[in-house]
N, C-alpha and C positions, 0 to 999 in steps of 0.2 A: 264810486268807492267800492274797490273788489274786496267781495266780502270774504274769497279765499284766504288773502293776504292776511286778513284779521283774523280769520280762523286756526291759522297756523302761529300766529303770533308775530306777524311781521308788522312794520310802521307804515302809513299810508302816507302819499304826499300830495301836499296843495299844488295850487296853480303857480305859487311864487315858488314852488321847490322846494318849501319847508316841509319836514317831516313831523306826524302826527303820530303818538304811538299810545297804545293801550295799556294802562298799566298793570304791573303784574301784581298778584295779592300779597305778595313779599313787601312790595314797595307801597301800598297801600296799609299794610300793618307798621311799617314803619312809622309814617306819619300819625297814624290813626285813622279809624275808618269817619269819625266825626271829621275832622280836616278835610278827608277828601273828599267828603260831599260838599263841604263849604267850597273848596277849591272847584268842583264840578260846577257848583253854580256860578260861581266868579268867571270861570273861564267861558260859559257860556252865555255871559250877561243877564244871567235870569234874575233881573231886577225885584220881580215879584217876591221871588222866594227869600232872597237878600234882607229886601227892606221888612218883610214879615218876620223874618227870624231875629233881626237886630232892633227895629225902632218901634215896631206894634203900633203902626199909624191909626188914626181915625179913620172912618168912609170918608170924611170931608179932605182930609190931608193926601188918602188915596188918590182921590180925584184929582188934586193938584199933581201929584207925582206921577201918574200916568199919563199926562201931558207931555212927560218929557221922553225922549228917547232914551232907551235901554244904557246904550252906549254913552251918550253925554252925559248923563246922569253918574254914572257908575264910577267914571273916569275924573269926575268932578269933585267926587268923595274922597276922604281919607284912605280909602278903600284900594285906591291905586297901584300903592306897591304889592299889597296881596293878590292883585289881580296880575301883576307879573311874575309871581312866585306861584300862581297857579297855572297859568300858561306854559313855564317852564317844567312843571311837573307833567304836562301831558306832551312834552315837544323833546327832543334831543340837543337842547341847546341851553342858552340864557337869554329870557325875553327881558327887554327894557323898552320904555316907554319915552318917546322925545317927539314935542311938538304932533301931537295928536295920533301918532302910528305907533305901533308896537313892533319891535323890530328881534328878530331872532336871531342872533349870531350878526348883529349888523346889516341883516338882509330884511327890506319891508314884509312884512309878515300879517299883521290884523290891522284894520282901519275901521271907519266909521261906514264904508263902501261895502266891505266884506264880510264883517262880524257874524251876520246873520249866518252865512251859508258856513262859516267855519265853526258857529256853535252846531250847527246841524252834525257837521261832521266829527265834532267833538263828543256831543251825545251818542252817536254812532258806535263809535271805539269803546265808549262805556257801554255798551250794550242795552241803550236806550232809544227808546221810540219818540221820533218826534210829535211834540205836544204844541197843537195851536194855542194862541191866546185868546180867551172869550172875548166876543165883540159884543157891547151892549147899545140898546136902542136910546136910551138916555141915561141922565146922571142917576135917577131914583134905581132903575136896574143896577147900574153899577154899584150903587151905596147898598143895595141888598147882598148883592154879592159876596162883596167885603165881609159884611156882617154875619153871611153865613160861614163863610171861611175860619173867620175867627171862633164862630160858636162850635164849628167841627174841630178846630185844633184844641179848642179849650176841654170839650167834652169827648171827643171820639179817642178812645185807645188804637193805637197802632200796633193791628195783629200781624203783620206782613213779615215774613221771614228776614231775620237780619243776615247778612253778609257771612257772618260765622255761621249760622245754621244752614245757609245754602252749602257752603264748602263742606261743613260735615257732614251733609247729606250726600254728597259726591263722592267724599271719603267713605263713607259706609256703602255705597251701592256697588253690587257686584261685578265683577268683568270688564270694569272701565280703566282699570288702572292707575286710578287717580287714588292718593295715599294722603296722609297727614304730612309726610315727609317730601312730597313733589308739588303738593297743590300750590305753594308759593310760588312756582316757577310759573303757572298759568296767567295769562292776562284775564282782567274784568269781563272782557267780551268773551274769552274761550269760557269761564266759569257760567256767564249767564246762557250761551248757548247751549253748552252740554248740559244744562239743567232744564233748560228747555225741551231738549231732545228728551233728557229722562222722564220729563214730566209726562211727555206724548205716549212714551213708551210705557211707562205704568199704567198711564190711564188705558191703553190698549189692552194690557195685561188683565186687567182688571175686568173689562168688558169681555174679553175672552172668557173666561170663568163664568161669567154671565151666562154669554152665548151655549158654552159646553153643557152645563146644566138645564139649557131649554129653558130659562128664563127671559130672553130676550125676545122683545114684540118682535113682530113680522115687518112691521115696517120701519124698525129701526136697524140702520147698517151698521155692520161692525166697522170702525175705524182704523185704518193702517196706521202704522206708525214709521212707515216710509215716506214721509211728507215733507215740504218745504216747512222749513221753521220762520217765525218771524223776524228773528235777529240775521 
């Protein structure tokens, strides 16, 4: 995938010649951030996230669900039409499902054979890093993992920055030309990439002040902000 294309907001092309496009902040705002995240889970066939959010299964039920392939499981649920809408949102056309295959404007687009690769592409155009599914040695370890996940979800308060907060920070950062009047035109990839660069630059600025005041330890190297970003 050409990261330069993503950086300037161009769509990326799949092996079948179909195009995936990182959605703009305005298009996300039009459908709502909650629905955007739901579409993202559906389009990447994130079975664990969807099942956890909608059905709240027990560890025993989780064990049975995990035995099914993500693709086959999700297309056999009433969510199939929503998956079509989700994939349409991240492409430049209309996606429809027919006899085991998703078609984009009548072109074979996504199948059981390539959905994992396309899921990774969709994650990347949305500024997300690839996450590997955990592997379990036995059923007991799997049950314990799902119990812990349910406990974290119940008691852990999410203190991460919302998309609105990230956009607000970029709009208030000096010298980048991003304002409340134009940030809607940026893609979600551009926003996350710019925010990552801003974070690295801000960290450098703070460490520079410590170094200038002579408080930086001799064995600590002053980090440069002219480095590669993860996205």
